[in-house]
C-alpha positions in Angstrom: -36.4 -96.9 57.0 -34.8 -95.4 60.1 -34.5 -98.8 61.7 -35.4 -102.4 61.0 -35.2 -104.9 63.8 -35.2 -108.6 62.9 -34.2 -110.3 66.2 -35.7 -113.8 66.5 -37.7 -113.2 63.4 -36.8 -116.3 61.4 -38.0 -119.8 62.0 -36.2 -123.1 61.1 -32.8 -121.6 60.3 -34.3 -119.6 57.4 -32.4 -116.4 58.2 -29.7 -116.8 55.5 -32.3 -117.4 52.7 -34.6 -114.6 54.0 -31.9 -112.0 53.9 -31.9 -112.3 50.1 -35.3 -110.6 50.2 -33.8 -107.4 51.6 -32.2 -106.5 48.3 -32.7 -102.8 47.5 -33.4 -101.8 51.1 -32.1 -98.5 52.5 -32.1 -98.3 56.2 -30.2 -96.3 58.8 -29.9 -99.1 61.4 -30.4 -102.8 60.8 -30.6 -105.1 63.8 -30.1 -108.8 63.2 -29.8 -111.8 65.5 -31.5 -113.4 68.5 -32.1 -112.9 72.2 -29.7 -114.4 74.8 -32.4 -116.9 76.0 -33.4 -118.1 72.6 -33.3 -121.8 71.8 -33.0 -121.2 68.1 -29.5 -119.9 68.1 -27.8 -121.2 64.9 -24.2 -121.4 63.8 -22.6 -118.9 61.4 -21.8 -120.4 58.1 -19.7 -119.1 55.2 -21.6 -116.6 53.2 -24.3 -116.3 55.8 -24.7 -112.5 55.4 -24.4 -112.4 51.6 -28.0 -111.2 51.3 -26.8 -107.9 52.8 -24.6 -107.0 49.8 -27.6 -105.3 48.2 -28.6 -103.4 51.3 -27.6 -99.8 52.0 -27.3 -99.0 55.7 -25.3 -96.8 58.1 -25.3 -99.0 61.2 -25.4 -102.8 61.5 -26.0 -104.6 64.8 -25.5 -108.3 65.0 -26.6 -109.6 68.4 -26.6 -112.9 70.3 -25.7 -115.3 67.6 -24.4 -118.9 67.9 -21.0 -120.5 67.1 -18.8 -119.2 64.4 -16.3 -122.1 64.4 -13.8 -121.5 61.5 -16.2 -119.7 59.2 -15.5 -116.1 60.3 -13.8 -114.8 57.2 -17.0 -113.8 55.3 -18.5 -111.9 58.2 -17.5 -108.4 56.8 -17.9 -109.3 53.1 -21.2 -107.4 52.7 -21.0 -104.9 55.6 -17.5 -103.5 55.2 -18.9 -100.3 53.8 -21.1 -99.7 56.8 -20.1 -96.7 59.0 -21.0 -98.4 62.4 -20.9 -102.1 63.3 -21.9 -103.5 66.7 -21.2 -107.2 67.4 -22.8 -108.1 70.7 -22.9 -111.5 72.4 -21.5 -113.4 69.5 -19.6 -116.7 69.7 -16.8 -115.0 67.9 -13.3 -116.3 68.9 -11.3 -114.8 66.1 -11.7 -111.5 64.2 -12.8 -112.0 60.6 -10.8 -111.0 57.6 -11.2 -107.2 56.9 -11.8 -106.0 53.4 -9.2 -103.7 52.1 -11.9 -101.2 51.1 -13.5 -101.1 54.6 -15.2 -97.8 55.5 -16.1 -98.7 59.1 -15.6 -95.8 61.4 -17.1 -97.2 64.6 -16.7 -100.8 65.7 -17.9 -102.4 68.9 -17.3 -106.0 70.0 -19.2 -106.6 73.3 -19.5 -110.0 75.1 -17.7 -111.9 72.4 -15.3 -114.8 72.9 -11.9 -113.3 72.3 -9.0 -114.5 74.4 -6.6 -111.9 73.1 -7.0 -108.5 71.5 -7.0 -109.0 67.7 -5.0 -105.8 67.1 -3.4 -107.0 63.9 -6.6 -107.6 62.0 -8.4 -104.6 63.6 -5.6 -102.4 62.3 -6.9 -103.0 58.8 -9.9 -100.9 59.6 -8.0 -97.8 58.4 -11.0 -95.4 58.8 -11.7 -96.3 62.4 -12.5 -93.4 64.7 -14.0 -95.4 67.6 -13.1 -99.0 68.7 -14.8 -100.7 71.7 -13.9 -104.2 72.9 -15.7 -104.7 76.2 -17.1 -107.3 78.6 -15.2 -110.2 77.1 -14.8 -112.6 80.1 -12.0 -114.6 78.4 -10.0 -111.6 77.1 -6.7 -111.7 78.9 -3.9 -111.1 76.5 -2.8 -107.9 74.7 0.4 -108.9 72.8 -0.4 -107.8 69.3 0.0 -104.1 68.4 -2.3 -101.6 66.8 -0.6 -100.1 63.8 -1.3 -97.2 61.5 -4.7 -96.2 62.8 -4.1 -92.5 62.3 -7.8 -91.7 62.5 -8.5 -93.5 65.8 -9.6 -91.2 68.6 -11.4 -93.5 71.1 -10.2 -96.9 72.3 -12.3 -98.7 75.0 -10.9 -101.9 76.3 -12.8 -101.8 79.6 -14.4 -104.7 81.6 -12.2 -107.4 80.3 -9.5 -109.4 82.1 -6.5 -108.0 80.5 -3.0 -108.5 81.9 0.0 -106.9 80.1 3.3 -105.3 81.0 4.0 -102.5 78.5 1.6 -99.6 78.7 1.0 -97.7 76.7 3.1 -96.6 73.7 4.0 -100.0 72.5 0.5 -101.2 71.9 -0.4 -98.2 69.7 2.1 -97.7 66.9 1.3 -94.6 64.8 -2.1 -94.0 66.6 -1.2 -90.4 67.0 -4.8 -89.1 67.2 -5.8 -91.3 70.1 -7.5 -89.1 72.7 -9.6 -91.4 74.9 -8.1 -94.7 76.2 -10.2 -96.7 78.6 -8.5 -99.7 80.4 -10.7 -99.7 83.4 -12.0 -102.9 85.1 -9.2 -105.1 83.9 -6.7 -107.3 85.8 -3.0 -106.2 85.9 -1.3 -103.5 83.8 2.3 -102.3 84.2 2.8 -98.7 83.4 6.1 -97.9 81.6 5.7 -94.1 81.4 6.1 -94.3 77.6 3.3 -92.5 75.7 5.2 -91.4 72.7 2.8 -93.0 70.1 -0.2 -91.5 71.9 1.1 -88.0 72.5 -2.4 -86.4 72.0 -4.0 -88.5 74.7 -6.4 -86.5 76.8 -8.3 -89.1 78.8 -6.8 -92.3 80.4 -9.2 -94.4 82.5 -7.5 -97.1 84.8 -10.2 -97.4 87.4 -10.5 -100.8 89.1 -7.4 -102.1 87.4 -4.3 -103.2 89.4 -1.3 -101.1 88.3 2.4 -101.9 88.6 5.3 -99.5 88.0 8.1 -100.1 85.4 10.4 -101.6 88.1 7.8 -103.9 89.7 
């Protein structure tokens, strides 16, 4: 299949069991989840996506799902070998544990519940080319550093509420191939003039973000 969309397709919390029936499927894009106005939103439980371990796919979209509580560490267990992962409208407050063999090249976290940029765990996605963390209303802090993402070319952190004082080399240790950095539509960012770790940067977007100089 080119695409299989299964949003709001499961009754009575049967999604976890039903995913077992997808074993052997080959699909370019799999879309799983609910709609924002659904009354059947359920909580993520440990091993919830285990049925996807026998599915071959290039892109996985997980959209509008309920609370994750403390059971986030199995989120990537069966989708770590997918090239593109899009997480949209999830009640995800912490980034899940990343498998050491991850092959994810494109990761998007949109309208999730982060309050700080989970740079430490995201740095374990060593194959990342594109990373987008956008439209997280509670995302204010950027204290952790991205490290060793030598393949990363696009970083989009737009439309959050970020406030931080060291832009921009400190946040991106050994991200030498970063070319596109979008920090638009955030709160307050202090520019230090240090771009040593992103020396190949071609595009920097700071629209609608309040800027301060190094001495401010």
